NUSE-578387 format. One line per 8 residues: number of its first residue (from 1); their letters; for each residue x, y, z of N, C-alpha, C. Coordinates in Angstrom, 3 decimals. Each point is the difference from the previous one (the first is absolute). Example, Ala and Ser with C-alpha at 12.3 -4.5 7.8 and 13.67 -1.06 7.14 Angstrom:
BEGIN
1> AS> 13.190:-5.690:7.800:-0.890:1.190:0.000:0.900:1.200:0.000; -0.350:1.050:-0.720:0.820:1.190:0.060:-0.770:1.090:0.730
This chain:
BEGIN
1> MDIQWFPG> -39.366:53.874:381.450:0.476:-1.306:-0.448:1.457:0.201:-0.540; 0.928:-0.756:0.568:1.369:0.050:-0.425:0.286:-1.041:-1.036; 0.162:0.383:-1.261:0.206:-0.918:-1.097:1.302:0.246:-0.642; 0.875:-0.956:-0.121:1.221:0.139:-0.734:0.172:-1.253:-0.862; 0.195:0.139:-1.309:0.213:-1.146:-0.870:0.926:0.399:-1.115; 1.247:-0.537:0.096:1.005:0.388:-1.026:0.855:-1.205:-0.290; -0.518:-0.965:-0.836:0.755:-1.211:-0.311:1.354:0.383:-0.596; 0.928:-0.931:0.138:1.410:0.241:-0.495:0.043:0.317:-1.494
9> HMTKTKRQ> -0.855:-0.575:-0.793:0.125:0.191:-1.452:-0.343:1.417:-0.363; -0.653:0.789:0.907:-0.281:1.379:-0.286:1.209:0.919:0.004; 0.999:-0.351:0.856:1.272:0.751:0.046:0.722:-0.220:-1.328; -0.014:-1.260:-0.464:0.613:-0.318:-1.288:-0.694:0.746:-1.127; -1.321:0.122:0.058:-0.811:0.656:-0.994:0.405:1.500:-0.104; 0.155:0.613:1.139:0.426:1.423:0.023:1.336:0.160:-0.694; 0.911:-0.838:0.291:1.345:0.119:-0.645:-0.103:-0.178:-1.463; -0.855:-0.951:-0.398:-0.179:-0.249:-1.462:-0.621:1.199:-0.696
17> MEQDIKLV> -1.003:0.649:0.671:-0.649:1.171:-0.571:1.001:1.127:-0.159; 0.890:0.151:0.908:1.048:1.116:-0.068:0.850:-0.207:-1.269; 0.221:-1.253:-0.338:0.775:-0.285:-1.212:-0.855:0.158:-1.268; -1.261:-0.452:0.079:-0.841:-0.048:-1.201:-0.647:1.306:-0.391; -0.001:0.965:0.876:-0.748:1.267:-0.278:0.582:0.730:-1.215; 1.292:-0.172:-0.206:0.662:0.643:-1.127:-0.392:-0.627:-1.364; -0.675:-1.155:0.058:-0.395:-0.691:-1.236:-1.331:0.465:-0.521; -0.758:0.744:0.796:-1.358:0.323:-0.347:-0.142:1.505:-0.228
25> DLVVEVVD> -1.152:0.316:-0.700:-0.308:1.437:-0.262:-0.925:0.558:1.055; -0.820:-0.800:0.588:-0.935:0.482:1.033:-0.379:-1.091:0.940; -0.645:0.416:1.086:-0.461:-0.959:1.014:-1.540:0.073:0.077; -0.616:-1.173:0.005:-1.454:-0.081:0.236:-0.158:-0.616:1.412; -0.471:0.813:0.927:-0.193:-0.450:1.355:-1.441:-0.361:0.185; -0.274:-1.292:0.223:-1.385:-0.485:0.120:-0.361:0.148:1.498; -1.092:0.694:0.297:-0.468:0.166:1.375:-1.420:-0.520:0.128; -0.428:-0.249:1.166:-1.412:-0.449:0.281:-0.824:1.324:0.094
33> ARIPNSSK> -1.004:0.140:-0.840:-0.784:1.249:-0.033:-0.699:0.258:1.315; -0.175:-1.005:0.815:-0.646:0.255:1.347:0.947:0.631:0.953; 1.315:-0.143:-0.219:1.062:0.617:0.875:1.136:0.475:-0.930; -0.242:1.026:-0.799:0.943:0.408:-0.987:1.341:0.568:0.587; -0.055:0.476:1.189:1.251:0.559:0.641:0.668:-1.081:0.852; -0.784:-0.710:0.784:0.566:-1.058:0.859:0.609:-1.151:-0.819; -0.472:-0.216:-1.219:0.569:-1.111:-0.798:1.086:0.456:-0.949; 0.459:1.268:0.170:1.168:0.446:-0.738:1.255:-0.314:0.874
41> NPYLDEIW> 1.068:-0.466:-0.546:1.181:-0.399:0.729:0.985:1.181:0.155; 0.065:0.662:1.120:0.876:1.129:0.186:1.495:-0.450:-0.002; 0.228:-1.256:0.266:1.325:-0.555:0.075:0.705:0.023:-1.380; -0.799:0.092:-1.072:0.553:-0.052:-1.355:0.016:1.327:-0.696; -0.575:1.006:0.584:-0.116:1.363:-0.646:1.388:0.472:-0.441; 1.007:-0.172:0.806:1.303:0.501:-0.279:0.606:-0.636:-1.264; -0.406:-1.287:-0.238:0.581:-0.722:-1.133:-0.457:0.562:-1.316; -1.274:0.355:-0.082:-0.522:0.370:-1.312:-0.495:1.470:-0.073
49> KKKPRIIA> 0.531:0.818:0.910:-0.475:1.399:0.008:0.321:0.777:-1.249; 0.976:-0.417:-0.749:0.382:0.702:-1.233:-0.715:-0.556:-1.236; -0.838:-0.996:0.188:-0.691:-0.612:-1.120:-1.480:0.439:0.013; -0.597:0.243:-1.214:-1.453:0.251:-0.057:-0.738:-1.131:0.700; -1.146:0.360:0.600:-0.729:-1.068:0.723:-1.496:0.115:-0.291; -0.579:-1.210:-0.181:-1.464:-0.112:-0.134:-0.534:-0.664:1.220; -0.974:0.554:0.653:-0.705:-0.661:1.095:-1.176:-0.705:-0.554; -0.011:-1.350:0.046:-1.099:-0.807:-0.527:-0.867:-0.389:1.202
57> MNKSDLAD> -1.165:0.587:0.116:-0.915:-0.219:1.105:-0.854:-1.205:-0.305; 0.466:-1.125:0.401:-0.676:-1.290:-0.349:-1.112:-0.319:1.042; -0.848:-0.914:-0.371:-1.181:-0.362:0.828:-0.919:1.169:0.280; -0.039:0.890:-1.011:-0.818:1.235:0.152:-1.494:-0.364:0.091; -0.393:-1.200:-0.451:-1.381:-0.382:0.116:-0.414:-0.300:1.450; 0.960:-0.141:0.871:-0.260:-0.272:1.435:0.049:1.317:0.826; 0.575:1.021:-0.591:0.209:1.259:0.738:-1.160:0.984:-0.204; -0.193:0.874:0.926:-0.996:1.107:-0.078:0.364:0.926:-1.145
65> PSVTALWK> -0.822:0.065:-1.058:0.397:0.800:-1.182:0.221:1.457:0.243; -0.713:0.571:0.961:0.142:1.423:0.287:1.397:0.214:0.690; 0.429:-0.952:0.814:1.317:0.156:0.646:1.108:-0.263:-1.046; -0.227:-0.939:-0.868:0.971:-0.326:-1.072:0.230:1.248:-0.846; -1.007:0.702:-0.305:0.116:1.270:-0.795:0.873:1.011:0.707; -0.111:0.063:1.356:0.840:0.897:0.768:1.472:-0.401:-0.043; 0.239:-1.290:0.095:1.353:-0.531:-0.072:0.596:0.222:-1.383; -0.759:-0.219:-1.025:0.511:0.209:-1.371:0.444:1.413:-0.204
73> AWYQEQGF> -0.848:0.945:0.428:0.376:1.426:-0.135:1.218:0.334:0.850; 0.092:-0.561:1.172:1.113:0.253:0.890:1.300:-0.474:-0.551; 0.017:-1.210:-0.545:1.267:-0.514:-0.556:0.373:0.742:-1.314; -1.012:0.409:-0.741:0.330:0.725:-1.222:0.645:1.376:0.323; -0.480:0.578:1.149:0.638:1.264:0.474:1.458:-0.262:0.420; 0.317:-1.160:0.390:1.397:-0.369:0.384:0.884:-0.245:-1.188; -0.620:-0.030:-1.223:0.777:-0.196:-1.195:0.054:-1.441:-0.521; -0.848:-0.874:0.592:-0.037:-1.408:-0.433:-1.053:-0.141:-1.121
81> GVVELNSL> 0.247:-0.948:-0.883:-1.053:-0.503:-0.867:-0.900:-0.901:0.878; -1.271:-0.009:-0.268:-0.942:-0.823:0.896:-0.980:-0.705:-0.896; -0.196:-1.292:0.274:-1.044:-0.762:-0.664:-0.781:-0.811:1.004; -1.329:-0.171:-0.261:-0.820:-0.813:0.824:-0.205:-1.338:-0.652; 0.091:-1.086:0.776:-0.032:-1.330:-0.607:-0.929:-0.936:0.771; -0.563:-0.964:-0.786:-0.539:-1.187:0.595:0.638:-1.129:-0.832; 1.141:-0.446:0.435:0.777:-0.924:-0.827:-0.629:-1.320:-0.239; -0.890:-0.440:0.934:-0.667:-1.255:-0.150:-0.894:0.014:-1.248
89> KGAGLNQI> -0.639:1.121:-0.267:-0.863:0.154:-1.145:0.670:0.706:-1.175; 1.207:0.474:0.174:0.701:0.657:-1.016:-0.366:1.485:-0.196; -0.794:0.537:0.903:-0.446:1.410:-0.143:1.147:0.995:0.288; 0.230:0.912:-0.948:0.966:1.039:0.186:1.396:-0.359:-0.461; 0.231:-1.259:-0.443:1.354:-0.406:-0.381:0.543:0.750:-1.188; -0.889:0.395:-0.955:0.544:0.745:-1.140:0.535:1.359:0.384; -0.383:0.478:1.168:0.502:1.306:0.462:1.457:-0.081:0.386; 0.520:-1.189:0.329:1.365:-0.111:0.457:0.931:0.336:-1.128
97> SMTAEEVC> -0.187:-0.660:-1.195:0.920:0.265:-1.105:-0.162:1.429:-0.513; -1.220:0.528:0.020:-0.196:1.416:-0.440:0.703:0.977:0.940; -0.159:-0.271:1.325:0.679:0.872:0.944:1.510:-0.140:-0.035; 0.494:-1.187:-0.281:1.429:-0.238:-0.149:0.561:0.793:-1.199; -0.716:0.016:-1.122:0.432:0.777:-1.191:0.069:1.493:0.374; -1.030:0.416:0.844:-0.100:1.398:0.339:1.198:0.404:0.912; 0.254:-0.778:1.040:1.102:0.389:0.910:1.367:-0.132:-0.576; 0.154:-0.831:-1.050:1.320:-0.176:-0.653:0.130:0.794:-1.281
105> KEKREKDR> -1.007:0.757:-0.324:-0.010:0.765:-1.262:1.216:0.927:-0.209; 0.334:0.752:1.038:1.114:0.928:-0.126:1.318:-0.748:-0.213; 0.152:-1.042:0.728:1.283:-0.747:-0.146:0.095:-0.680:-1.378; -1.068:-0.510:-0.506:0.005:-0.656:-1.302:0.272:1.014:-1.126; -0.546:1.261:0.205:0.207:1.010:-1.012:1.531:0.399:0.015; 0.541:0.027:1.151:1.470:0.337:0.086:0.826:-1.049:-0.687; -0.387:-1.268:0.260:0.761:-1.163:-0.632:-0.156:0.087:-1.531; -1.105:0.313:-0.476:-0.210:0.109:-1.482:0.804:1.164:-0.578
113> SRGMKERP> 0.041:1.153:0.746:0.795:1.129:-0.457:1.503:-0.271:-0.077; 0.410:-0.949:0.789:1.455:-0.394:0.033:0.262:-1.179:-1.012; -1.044:-0.371:-0.726:0.167:-1.042:-1.011:0.017:-1.372:0.594; -0.410:-0.133:1.256:-0.035:-1.338:0.621:-1.176:-0.803:-0.489; 0.232:-1.283:-0.244:-1.060:-0.894:-0.451:-1.040:-0.150:1.098; -1.283:0.100:-0.383:-1.044:-0.170:0.963:-0.113:-1.451:0.486; -0.073:-0.144:1.282:-0.041:-1.380:0.611:-1.269:-0.086:0.857; -0.379:-1.158:0.384:-1.181:-0.138:0.890:0.091:0.724:1.292
121> IRMMITGI> -1.090:0.547:0.452:-0.006:0.577:1.358:0.120:-1.151:1.016; 0.920:0.159:0.968:0.182:-1.016:0.996:-0.486:0.477:1.378; -0.911:-0.747:0.564:-0.605:0.369:1.225:0.282:-0.999:1.106; 0.379:0.504:1.165:0.137:-0.878:1.209:-1.341:0.033:0.687; -0.535:-1.162:0.279:-1.297:-0.117:0.682:0.286:-0.403:1.457; -0.460:0.820:0.941:0.284:-0.241:1.398:-1.282:0.104:0.817; 0.074:-0.451:1.203:-1.163:0.098:0.919:0.156:-0.940:1.160; -0.666:0.335:1.106:0.089:-0.895:1.130:-0.779:-1.327:-0.279
129> PNVGKSTM> 0.168:-0.996:0.821:-0.674:-1.294:-0.262:-1.527:0.143:-0.108; -0.572:-0.793:-0.898:-1.437:-0.148:-0.139:-0.784:1.208:-0.414; 0.602:0.901:-0.768:-0.735:1.160:-0.517:-0.515:-0.315:-1.402; 0.271:-1.191:-0.519:-0.546:-0.379:-1.316:0.999:0.334:-1.131; 1.292:0.178:0.295:0.979:0.302:-0.923:0.158:-1.047:-1.127; 0.115:-1.265:0.413:0.224:-1.044:-0.962:-1.250:-0.229:-0.865; -1.155:0.123:0.571:-1.237:-0.092:-0.782:-0.087:1.099:-1.047; 0.399:1.218:0.388:0.035:1.077:-0.920:0.975:-0.281:-1.183
137> INQLAGRS> 1.122:-0.555:0.276:1.018:-0.319:-1.028:-0.547:-1.068:-0.942; -0.600:-1.045:0.551:-0.564:-1.045:-0.826:-1.042:0.540:-0.926; -0.854:0.882:0.491:-1.023:0.640:-0.872:0.662:0.828:-1.119; 1.023:0.745:0.334:0.684:0.786:-0.970:0.609:-0.907:-1.090; 0.620:-1.028:0.475:0.719:-0.958:-0.897:-0.995:-0.879:-0.828; -1.250:-0.135:0.491:-0.998:-0.744:-0.687:0.226:-1.514:0.133; 0.692:-0.390:1.055:0.204:-1.442:0.230:0.149:-0.259:1.544; -0.551:-1.065:0.430:-0.167:-0.252:1.425:1.326:-0.285:0.721
145> GAAKTGNK> 0.996:-0.488:-0.739:1.239:-0.408:0.713:1.102:1.033:-0.105; -0.264:1.170:-0.438:1.108:0.976:-0.217:0.653:0.361:1.343; -0.838:0.160:1.071:0.549:0.208:1.332:-0.739:-0.875:0.945; 0.725:-0.512:1.002:-0.625:-0.870:0.948:-0.981:0.806:0.877; -1.179:-0.636:0.284:-0.998:0.647:0.818:-0.433:-0.823:1.138; -0.591:0.640:1.002:-0.586:-0.754:1.130:-0.676:0.992:0.913; -1.054:-0.508:0.601:-0.773:0.867:0.907:0.590:-0.002:1.363; 1.288:0.194:0.082:0.709:0.063:1.286:1.328:0.719:-0.291
153> PGVTRGRQ> 0.582:0.640:1.031:1.255:0.700:-0.204:1.186:-0.940:-0.177; 1.024:0.449:-0.809:1.193:-0.754:-0.056:0.078:-1.022:-1.125; -0.805:0.241:-1.089:0.018:-1.038:-1.102:1.152:0.284:-0.972; 0.087:1.223:-0.527:1.036:0.363:-0.901:1.359:0.053:0.704; 1.042:-0.666:-0.494:1.254:-0.109:0.700:1.236:0.588:-0.727; -0.045:0.161:-1.301:1.186:0.459:-0.718:-0.360:0.924:-1.128; 1.019:0.668:-0.508:-0.173:0.936:-1.065:-0.503:-0.796:-1.286; -0.961:0.573:-0.664:-0.558:-0.614:-1.268:-0.168:1.138:-1.038
161> WIKIRSNL> 0.537:-0.225:-1.191:-0.213:0.894:-1.143:-1.197:-0.540:-0.812; -0.936:0.839:-0.306:-1.219:-0.466:-0.729:-0.246:1.006:-1.151; 0.000:-0.522:-1.225:-0.255:0.834:-1.149:-1.517:0.100:-0.216; -0.491:1.211:-0.002:-1.425:0.187:-0.182:-0.347:0.169:-1.496; 0.770:0.846:-0.656:-0.044:0.107:-1.507:1.288:0.621:-0.413; 0.067:0.330:-1.340:1.291:0.415:-0.500:0.597:1.249:0.659; -0.892:0.874:0.538:0.515:1.255:0.566:-0.134:0.089:1.516; -0.205:-1.148:0.720:-0.213:0.039:1.398:0.526:-1.318:0.685
169> ELMDTPGM> 0.879:0.200:0.934:0.485:-1.188:0.753:-0.110:0.302:1.492; -0.329:-1.010:0.799:-0.139:0.132:1.420:1.014:-0.820:0.770; 0.500:0.557:1.084:0.801:-0.757:0.932:-0.851:-0.196:1.256; -0.387:-1.238:0.241:-0.747:-0.345:1.218:0.992:-0.133:1.159; -0.439:0.386:1.200:0.839:-0.127:1.190:-0.850:-0.601:1.124; 0.636:-0.658:0.949:-0.757:-0.567:1.131:-0.679:1.073:0.861; -1.125:-0.330:0.557:-0.661:0.955:0.918:0.892:0.218:1.216; 0.111:1.210:0.428:0.988:0.379:1.061:-0.619:0.969:0.966
177> LWPKFEDP> 0.044:-0.412:1.303:-0.344:0.930:1.055:1.293:0.677:0.539; -0.090:0.735:1.046:1.176:0.640:0.569:0.229:-0.536:1.406; 1.255:0.191:0.548:0.382:-0.694:1.179:-0.830:0.264:1.248; -0.445:1.237:0.177:-0.747:0.351:1.229:-1.089:1.010:-0.282; -1.182:-0.326:0.488:-1.157:0.905:-0.121:0.043:0.974:1.133; 0.304:1.255:-0.300:0.063:1.003:1.080:-1.361:0.353:0.529; -1.010:-0.012:-0.894:-1.357:0.386:0.329:-0.848:-1.257:0.137; -0.582:-0.315:1.190:-0.781:-1.171:0.141:-1.250:-0.039:-0.853
185> LVASRIAL> -0.511:1.197:-0.369:-1.192:0.061:-0.872:0.346:-0.483:-1.378; 1.213:0.334:-0.511:0.456:-0.524:-1.301:0.079:-1.521:0.053; 0.590:-0.525:1.067:0.093:-1.445:0.132:-1.325:-0.681:-0.050; -1.005:0.592:0.745:-1.323:-0.607:0.029:-0.666:0.071:-1.339; 0.121:1.127:-0.735:-0.605:0.105:-1.323:0.568:-0.997:-0.956; 1.357:-0.164:0.009:0.664:-0.974:-0.846:-0.503:-1.420:0.327; -0.135:-0.263:1.271:-0.495:-1.348:0.422:-1.457:-0.203:-0.435; -0.789:1.031:0.077:-1.403:-0.137:-0.303:-0.220:-0.356:-1.470
193> VGSIKDEL> 0.811:0.537:-0.931:-0.168:-0.290:-1.407:0.709:-1.262:-0.434; 0.646:-0.716:0.934:0.573:-1.294:-0.288:1.412:-0.003:-0.504; 0.780:1.040:0.283:1.376:0.043:-0.444:1.027:-0.520:0.981; -0.485:-0.520:1.088:0.834:-0.714:0.990:-0.635:-1.347:0.250; 0.852:-1.002:0.143:-0.591:-1.360:0.180:-0.931:-0.017:1.227; -1.169:-0.575:-0.209:-0.991:-0.035:1.102:0.454:-0.770:1.202; 0.906:-0.951:-0.196:0.500:-0.781:1.093:0.744:0.871:1.003; 0.468:1.139:-0.418:0.776:0.881:0.895:-0.922:1.038:0.725
201> LDMDDLAY> -1.302:-0.071:-0.271:-0.893:1.077:0.445:-0.956:-0.503:1.115; -0.407:0.952:0.824:-1.048:-0.213:0.975:-1.289:0.447:-0.670; -0.811:-0.981:-0.495:-1.151:0.388:-0.750:-1.078:0.678:0.874; -0.079:-0.381:1.288:-0.958:0.613:0.925:0.290:1.505:0.132; 1.293:0.288:0.186:0.371:1.411:0.137:-0.190:0.733:-1.345; 0.268:-0.614:-1.074:-0.169:0.606:-1.344:-1.503:0.323:-0.262; -0.861:-0.920:0.345:-1.454:0.221:-0.162:-0.465:1.106:0.925; 0.544:0.051:1.196:-0.317:1.063:0.995:0.269:1.363:-0.602
209> QLIGFLKQ> 1.188:0.144:-0.661:0.379:1.266:-0.596:-0.882:0.323:-1.221; -0.288:-1.022:-0.805:-0.820:0.126:-1.174:-1.429:0.486:0.352; -0.598:-0.630:0.953:-1.387:0.308:0.382:-0.089:1.430:0.514; 1.017:0.442:0.762:-0.019:1.396:0.467:0.091:0.954:-1.135; 0.756:-0.266:-1.012:0.130:0.892:-1.172:-1.342:-0.020:-0.788; -0.559:-1.171:-0.244:-1.243:-0.112:-0.756:-1.139:0.759:0.688; -0.027:-0.124:1.317:-1.061:0.690:0.783:0.064:1.500:-0.251; 1.191:0.462:-0.062:0.230:1.483:-0.123:-0.190:0.459:-1.409
217> EYKEGLCE> 0.515:-0.742:-1.016:0.051:0.530:-1.330:-0.993:-0.649:-0.997; -0.441:-1.213:0.258:-0.856:-0.749:-0.965:-1.112:-0.716:0.783; -0.637:0.709:0.914:-1.008:-0.621:0.859:-1.186:-0.530:-0.801; -0.436:0.692:-1.102:-1.066:-0.364:-0.749:0.228:-1.361:-0.684; 1.147:-0.155:-0.553:0.394:-1.274:-0.673:0.095:-1.152:1.009; 0.522:0.321:1.190:0.137:-0.974:1.052:-1.413:-0.501:0.446; -0.889:0.954:0.247:-1.394:-0.377:0.432:-0.681:-0.823:-1.033; 0.179:0.401:-1.307:-0.665:-0.690:-1.067:0.503:-1.441:-0.155
225> RYNLTEEE> 1.322:-0.180:0.099:0.577:-1.301:-0.166:-0.422:-0.973:1.093; -0.039:0.494:1.240:-0.232:-0.887:1.148:-1.362:0.208:0.688; -0.876:0.723:-0.686:-1.342:0.199:0.438:-0.068:0.559:1.446; 0.776:1.080:0.195:0.104:0.619:1.315:-0.960:1.160:0.187; -0.584:0.154:1.167:-0.789:1.222:0.297:1.028:1.080:0.423; -0.544:1.214:0.031:0.838:1.118:0.430:0.550:-0.258:1.398; -0.847:-0.534:0.877:0.372:-0.252:1.352:1.143:-1.043:0.088; -0.162:-1.053:-0.821:1.004:-1.078:-0.019:1.378:0.596:-0.529
233> AAQEAVPL> -0.086:0.811:-1.067:1.223:0.543:-0.599:0.705:0.973:0.945; -0.720:0.520:0.987:0.609:0.990:0.957:0.782:-0.656:1.096; -0.077:-1.336:0.079:0.746:-0.769:1.050:1.511:0.199:-0.156; 0.691:-0.256:1.096:1.445:-0.043:-0.090:0.431:-1.187:-0.865; 1.282:-0.038:-0.381:0.453:-0.926:-1.021:-0.223:-1.494:0.386; 0.339:-0.383:1.181:-0.069:-1.397:0.404:-1.491:-0.498:0.031; -0.929:0.727:0.693:-1.391:-0.491:-0.075:-0.599:0.118:-1.377; 0.453:0.868:-0.794:-0.481:0.158:-1.373:0.433:-1.239:-0.809
241> IETIGAKR> 1.246:-0.400:0.103:0.486:-1.195:-0.647:-0.779:-1.238:0.477; -0.313:-0.029:1.248:-0.746:-1.137:0.555:-1.445:0.042:-0.519; -0.569:1.180:-0.167:-1.339:0.072:-0.596:-0.041:-0.485:-1.431; 1.081:0.337:-0.769:0.073:-0.520:-1.388:0.151:-1.472:-0.004; 0.809:-0.521:0.894:0.171:-1.446:0.127:-1.275:-0.732:0.301; -0.779:0.609:0.885:-1.307:-0.597:0.373:-0.951:0.002:-1.171; -0.023:1.046:-0.803:-0.883:0.097:-1.193:0.419:-1.050:-1.013; 1.299:-0.328:-0.056:0.511:-0.997:-0.966:-0.112:-1.408:0.589
249> GFRISGGE> -0.348:-0.111:1.249:-0.102:-1.354:0.583:1.329:-0.619:0.316; 1.046:0.863:0.214:1.340:-0.514:0.337:0.109:-0.261:1.477; -0.336:-1.209:0.402:0.054:-0.367:1.440:0.849:-1.219:0.214; 0.564:-0.077:1.198:0.717:-1.195:0.377:-0.810:-0.773:1.064; 0.488:-1.104:0.442:-0.774:-0.839:0.973:-0.270:0.833:1.277; -1.225:-0.091:0.455:-0.404:0.769:1.130:-0.747:1.276:-0.424; -0.024:0.245:-1.325:-0.789:1.158:-0.462:0.758:1.326:-0.098; 1.275:-0.001:0.409:0.762:1.235:-0.096:0.336:0.376:-1.448
257> IDFSRTAR> 0.105:1.297:-0.212:0.379:0.472:-1.335:1.443:-0.435:-0.311; 0.157:-0.463:-1.207:1.370:-0.388:-0.483:0.636:1.307:-0.516; 0.698:0.708:0.917:0.540:1.307:-0.273:1.052:-0.076:-1.153; 0.885:-0.956:0.108:1.073:-0.112:-1.003:-0.518:-0.278:-1.407; -1.015:-0.861:-0.067:-0.568:-0.312:-1.326:-0.670:1.280:-0.570; -0.696:0.775:0.842:-0.625:1.222:-0.434:1.036:1.021:-0.447; 1.077:0.088:0.784:1.056:0.925:-0.364:0.616:-0.343:-1.319; 0.237:-1.260:-0.253:0.588:-0.483:-1.260:-0.936:0.309:-1.170
265> MLVDEFRS> -1.318:-0.200:0.228:-1.011:0.277:-1.007:-0.043:1.527:-0.349; 0.072:0.812:1.005:0.011:1.468:-0.282:1.128:0.401:-0.844; 1.178:-0.446:0.317:1.214:0.352:-0.768:-0.153:-0.549:-1.449; -0.407:-1.235:-0.129:-0.136:-0.578:-1.325:-1.034:0.741:-0.829; -1.107:0.380:0.585:-1.073:0.701:-0.745:0.437:1.414:-0.329; 0.776:0.619:0.831:0.590:1.295:-0.384:0.882:-0.149:-1.223; 0.872:-1.031:0.033:1.009:-0.197:-1.038:-0.685:-0.273:-1.375; -1.137:-0.745:0.052:-0.677:-0.370:-1.219:-0.938:1.048:-0.498
273> GKIGRVSL> -0.219:1.092:0.766:-0.903:1.055:-0.401:-1.455:-0.277:0.334; -0.270:-1.015:0.819:-1.421:-0.278:0.276:-0.625:1.029:0.986; 0.834:0.746:0.713:-0.507:1.035:0.907:-0.269:1.289:-0.819; 0.517:0.062:-1.240:-0.155:1.135:-0.825:1.397:0.525:-0.389; 0.010:1.081:-0.754:1.268:0.572:-0.468:0.513:0.940:1.090; 1.080:-0.436:0.601:0.538:0.645:1.171:1.446:0.393:-0.185; 0.343:1.249:0.312:1.372:0.467:-0.006:0.401:0.279:1.433; 1.165:-0.464:0.392:0.421:0.077:1.366:0.799:1.278:0.347
281> ERPEV> 0.301:0.815:-1.031:0.750:1.203:0.292:-0.327:1.065:-1.060; 0.211:1.265:0.345:-0.235:1.099:-0.942:1.274:0.841:-0.064; 0.230:0.727:-1.111:1.150:0.880:-0.046:-0.127:1.139:0.996; 1.131:0.356:0.619:0.022:1.148:0.866:0.178:1.293:-0.886; -1.028:0.789:-0.023:0.027:1.239:-0.849:-0.163:1.256:0.885
């Protein structure tokens, strides 16, 4: 699947980040815990490589916990602070400020030794579209309107400063992808978690790729969700999707299976966690 989506405002966002990075002490990069590597923006690494960074693995309630543990250890080995979040329920949010204090500890001690007045820690919050960045900020701020939210990519459009408490300030930034996906697998994973507008996607193809992965890695959950026998689950992707459609009663006039409706349902149920806690990638160790 060839997917490219880079609206004009994202170029402007990158230029703004290049200017704003000097205003903050650290970067919190929010990623989707189901695709912790594919949802990291390599296009921006050069901008903030000299700043401490926290990887905030959001939507961890939808990801395979055993795989999330592998990713957490992997990123910690790379020198990042790491927190697991479920921003909708507020789980893990207290870890962000604690981790921020930890990664900025040395700098703050140096500032105190120089007689500099202690000021709030300033964090830049970044992430690709629809990883739950704005929901996380609203939970941290304790008010619903602190950052604009929406269950679709491209809601946050400009820089926003948000005061969390006397010693912590956040700079929100728009969700940003990169100009070209070199790896088609990365593009598919990003599309599957909803970080690219669905209008730009071929849902049939996306479901085809999803069902192939689930068959291989999460067959038990797939069989349980759609009441599949071992024999049914062993089918190739297209007949398997048709079997699921038949079990759901998704038919069009003439009795044929409504393949597109079934495909859409499969992607939606993956996104909402109804198929189970699924991670689409593992760290290469």
